[in-house]
N, C-alpha and C positions, 0 to 999 in steps of 0.2 A: 553647122555646129560651132559653137563658141571656140575661139583659139585662146588659150590661157597663157599668159605670160608668168614668169616666175614671180614677179611682184604681185601679180593678181592672185596667184595661188597661196601666197604666205601673207596677205593683207590681214590685218586684224578683224575680228568678227564684228567689231563696233563700226567698220565702214560699210557694213551692209544694213539696209532698212528692214524694219519689221514686215514690210509689204513684200520685199524680195523673198524672205523666208516664207511668208504665207503662200506666196505663188508656187514655191518649190514643193512645199508640203502637199499642196493641191494637186501638183503635177504627178507626184508619186502615188498619191491616193487614187487618182483617176485613170492611171495609166492601164493599158490593156495588158500589161505585163505585171501588174500589181499581184502579189502572192497572197494565198489565202491562209496558209499555216506555217510558213517559214518566217523567222525573224528577218526583217528588212529594214532599211534606213527610213527614218521618218521623212528625211530629205537628203539629198546630196549622196556622198559615197559612204558606203559601208565596206570595211575590209576586216582585218583581223578580229576574231574574238579575243576577249581579255577578261582577266578577273574572274574566271569561272570558279564558283565557290559555293559552300553551303553555310549559311550564317543566319542566326535569329530565326530559325525554323522556315527558311525559305532558300531556294537556289537563286544565286545572284550571277549575272553576266554582264559584261559591258561590250559594246562593239566600237572599234576604232571608226571615226566619223569626220569627214569634212562636210559640213552641212550645206554648202552653198553651190555645189555642183558635182557632177559625176567624174571628178577628177581627183588625183592625189595631191590635196592641198594642205592647209593648215589643220592639223589633226587634233582631235579631241576624243574622249570617251563619253559614250551615252550609255545609260543603265536600263536594264530590263530585269525583271525577277519573276519567279515562278514557284508554284507549290508542287508541280507535277511533271516538269521538264518537257512539256509540250504546249502549254498554255502560258506564253510570256506577256507580261504586262510592262509597258514602257512608263517612265516617270520622269521627272525633271533633274534627277541626280546626274551631274556631269563633272568629269575631271578636264579642266580646261587649260590650255597653254598659258603660261605666265612667265614673266622675266624673274630671275635671270638664267634659269636652267632649262625651260621648255618653251623659250620664245617662239620657235619655229615648229612646235609640235609636241603633243604627248604621244609617244610611240608605245608599242605593245609591252604588255607585262602580265602580271598575275595577281592573285589575292589569297589571303589565308586568315581564318578566324583566329583571333587571339584575345582570350578572356571575352569581354562583351563588346569588342570592336572587331571590324574587318580592316585588315592591313593590305594596302595596295603597294606593289613594287613595280615600277614601270621605267621606260626610258625617256629621258627628256632630250629634245633635240634643238641645237642652236646652230644657225648657219653663220659662218664668219664672212667678213667683207671680201676675202679673197677666193670665195666659192668653197671652202671647206666646211666642216661641221665639227661641233663638239657634242659628244654623247655622254651622258652620265645616268647613273640609275638612281631613281628618286623614290620617296616613299609618301604615302598618305594614310590618314586614318579616317574610317567611316563608323559613326556610332549608330546604335539601333534606331535613331530618329532621323538617319541619313544626313547628318551633319558631317561635311567632309573638311578635314584639316590637313594641309600638306606639311611635311617636315621641312625644317629651315635649310639644310644642307644636303648635298648629294650623299647617298649611302655608299656608292661606289664610283670612282673615277676610272677613266680609261686606262687599261692595263699597259705597262711598259711592253714595248716589242709588238703592239697591236695597233691597227688603224682605227679610225672614229667609227667604222662599222662594228658596233659593240653594243648589242641591244637585246630586248626581248626576254628579261629575266623571269625565270619561274622560281618561286620561293617555296621551300617545303621545310617541315619540321619533322626530324627524324632523331630518335633516341636522345632527345633533350638538346639537340642543337638545331640551328637553322642553317639551311643550305640554299644557295641560289646557283642556278645553272643559266649561262647566258651564250647567245650566239656571238660569234667573233670572227675576225679576219686577222690572221697574222701579217706582220709587216712584209713579208715575203709572198703575200696574197693567197694563203692557205687558209681554208675554212676550219674552224674548230669550235668546240663547246668548252667553256671555261666554268670551273666549279669553285664557288666561294663559301666560306663558313663564318657563322657568328654565333655568339651565345644570346643575343637579343635580335630581333628583327630590324631594329634601328642601328645595329652594329656596335663596335666596329667590326667591319667585314674583312676577312683576309683570304687571299688567293691560295686554294689548295693546288690548283694546277689545271692544265687541259685534261679534258675527260678522255681516257683511252677507250674508244668504241670497239677496238678489236679490228677496225677497218681504217685503212689509210687513203689519202688522197681523195678527199670528199668534196671537191670543188674549191671555189675561190672565197665562198661565205657560207655560213650555216646560220639560218634564220629559225626562230620560234621553236628552240628545244623544249621539249616537255617530257617528264618522267612520271610514270605511274606504277603502282604495285598492283599486279593482276594475277589472281589465282596462284600465289607463291612464286611469281616471276617479276622481273622488272622489265617494263616496256618503255623504250625510248622512242620518241617522235620527234622529228626535225625536218627542215627543208633546206636541203643542200642546193646551192646555186653554182652551176658550172660543173656538175656531176658528169663524168665520162658515160655517155650512153652505152658504151661497149661493156662497161662493168655491170650496169644494171639498166635495161631498157626501160625507157619512159618516153611518153609522147608529148608531154606538155612543156612549156618553156622551163619550168622548174618543177621537180617532184616533191611529194610529201612522203617521206620514208618512214619506216619502223624497224626497230631491232628488238627482238625478245632475247632477254639474257636470264641467267639463273639468279643473278643478284648484282649489287653494286658495292664495291669497297670505297666508302666515302673518305677513308684516310688517304688513299693512293689515287683517288679519282679514276677508278677503273671498273669497267663492266665485267662481271664474272662469266665466263662461257657464253659470249654473245653469239647469237644465231646469225643468219645471213640478212643482209639488207633486202627489204621487201617494200614494194610500193603500196602505200596505205590505200589509195583510191585509183582505180584503173580507168576513170573516165576522163572528162574533159576540164573540169573546173572544181578542183578542191586544193586548199592550201591552208597553211597556218593553223593546223589543228591544235586545239588546247584541251587538256585532260585534267580531271579532278577525281581524287578518291574521296567519295562522300562519307557521311557519318557512319555508315555500315561497312566502309572499306571498299565498297563497289567502285570501279573506274568508270567513268563516263567521259565522252569526247564530244566536241562540236567544232566544225570547221568553217572557214570562209569558203563559199562557193563563188570563187572568182580567182583570177590569178593576177600577180604582178605584171607589169608591162604589156597589159592586154586591154583593148577597148571593147565595149559592149554596145549594142543598139539602144539601151536605155540611156546611155550618155547624152544622147540628143535631147532627152526629155529633163535632163539635170539630175539624174539619180543613177546609182549603179550598185550591184551586189546584194547578197543575202548570206544567211548562215544556213548550215546543214541541219538535219534533224539530230537530235542527241541520240548517241549510240552508247550502248553498254559493251564493255570489253571483257572478253574472256580469252584465256590461252587454253587450247585443246590439242594434245599431242604436239606441243611446241609451236602451234600456228595460232596467229591472232585472229580472233573472230569479233566482228563489229555488228552488233544487233541493235536495230532501232528501237527506241522507247516505244511501248506500245500506246496507241490512241485508244480511247474507249470505243467499244463496239457501237456501231451505228444501227439505228432501227429503220433507216432509209432504204426501202428496196433498191437494188441495183443489179442489173444483168449486164456485165461487160460486153457481150456480144450484141446485145439489143439496144441498150441505152445509150444516149449521147455521153460522150466524155466531156465533162465540164472543166477538166484541168483541176480537179479536187478530189482525186481517188487514189486508193491503193488497189493494185491488181495482183492477185496471187496465181502463179502458173505452175502447174506440176508437169514437167517435161520428162516423158518416158525415155528410156534408153534408145539410142540410135534415131531419134527424131531429127528431121531437118525440114527447113522451110523458113517462112518469115511470119512474125507478128507485126502488123503495121497499124499505127495509130495516126490518124489524120483525116484529111478530106482529099478532093480531086487535085488540089493545088499544093498542099504542104503535108508532110508526114515525118514521123519519128519512127524508124524501123529497127527491129530486133531480128537479126539474121542468124539463124541457128544451123550450123553443119557439124560434121563429125569432129569432135575435139575442140570446137570453139563457139562462142558466141560474139557476134559483131553488132555494135550499136552505130547507126548511121543517122547523123542529124543534118546532112548536107542540104535536105530539102524541108527542114522543119520551120523554116521562117527566114528572118533576116540573118545574114552571115555574121558568125562570130568565131573568133580565133582560127580561122581557116588556114593561117599560115602553118599551123601544127596538124592539119588534117581534120576532116570532118568524120572519121570513123575511129572507134576504139574497139579492140579485140581482146576478149578474155578467154583464157583456156578453160576447157571443160573436161574433167576426167570422164572415163567411161561409166556409164550407168545413168540412173535418173537423177534429176535435179529440181529444186524448188526455187522459184523466182518471186520476189516481192518487188514491184515496181510503184514507187510513189511519184504522182504527178501533182504538180502545183503550178498551174498556169504557165510559168516560164522556167520551171525547174524540174528535173527528174532525179530521183536517187533509186538505184537498182541494187538490190541485195540477192546474192546468190547463196543458197544453202545456208540460211540463217546468219548470213554475214561473213562466210568464209572468203568471199570476194564482194567487193563493192566498187560501183561505178557511178559517179555523179556528174551532172551537167546542166548548163543553162540552155535554153532554146528560146527563140522569139518570134511566135507566129504572127503574121500580118493579116492574114485573111479571116473573116469573121464567120465562115462557114463552119458548122459545128464539126467536131471530130468524132470518129467512130473507129472501133477496133475491128480489124479483119485478120484472117488467118490463112496462110497457104502451107501450114506445116503438113507433113505428109501422113500424120496420124492424128486422130482426135486427142485433145489434152484437156485435163481438168482446169477450168479457170474461172475463178470467182473473184470478188472485190467488194469494196465498200466505199461509199462517199465519206469524205473526211470533213472536219468542221472548218468554218470561217473563223479564224482567230485574229485576223488583221484587217 
């Protein structure tokens, strides 16, 4: 595998030939791990979803991208759009790094429709000669014909008393004012979320203060804060780095957390009656979730199925990463529910116990109370296992193909309350997403089969279960 130097990671796109890009696009397209219905990079690395919004009668989404390898290099945004939240189409709209404020990368951000244009708010990254960085919050306009124009000057400069880890703005419009929430690191290396306010999207922006989440000591940095209004509640999603595992157990290098609150006081930057910290996804690979309230008020999310500081087998082919399915959020009895957006019903016959698994299915399993045993998906050499015992379900990917993220373990265990449960397991060649009880719990992950022998489903459960499924479409 290629060893990348810092200079190579941040080299201008113009230093790469058209032939190099063509080869990388072909490598991703022909990979054994190429996905069928998840958003994936055209080439290179995909990480955070950005700019999730509804504008001009379509859903819009960008993904952060380094086009020239499966590494975190010089970032830009690439654009996809959809009419239905599952069939995404990629085009040539890009937000590219440019001097003087995003010379070393366009980092994460958000979007909001304003009149007849879409306004993007994002972080520009500049690396200094002494190894430091300068982070500023920038803006751009996209019109209905997809013409993009950046603003001339930064909207928000680094706050006093904070380090250059100051990024990932989400812009919202509430009660006639614009608000931006940003991930930040205090000078004493404590993670916080900062709240800014303005009368127009282009500012001037003024600092309201750090957001009081009702929880202290959230690690040394908070990334990707996102806030949504869900069924009369406020839901805050964020990624705390360095969070104490004794406070909130999590198995990945960094978690993606959620807080459900009754409301937010924008004047004092305070969540009102916040609930406990909960892990948004109990699987192996989910991070940087972005949320949007659509035109009907319904909240939808999408996540990066990948993790920072983690390598993946596809890196050797020059690409990495994908995005999750879009999920619809609800709050039921104070608990967050994440339900995947429904695909159209397939008329292709499919019997999960009889037919070959093509890595392009959703399986529905009704587990009766007190069931135990295993559901195994795989062949004689490779397998992904769901192990059900009293009070828990364990996902085991240690033999599912090439190793990935094993430093943090190859199993994840989800608690199960007493009684029956419903599972929906989405398979997409090198990705799975498991939803328990209509999204009361979610666990996602990547896996990388290397053997070409077809996979089948087998059961050693101690009682018969109802198991159905359907083939899903090829969208990429």
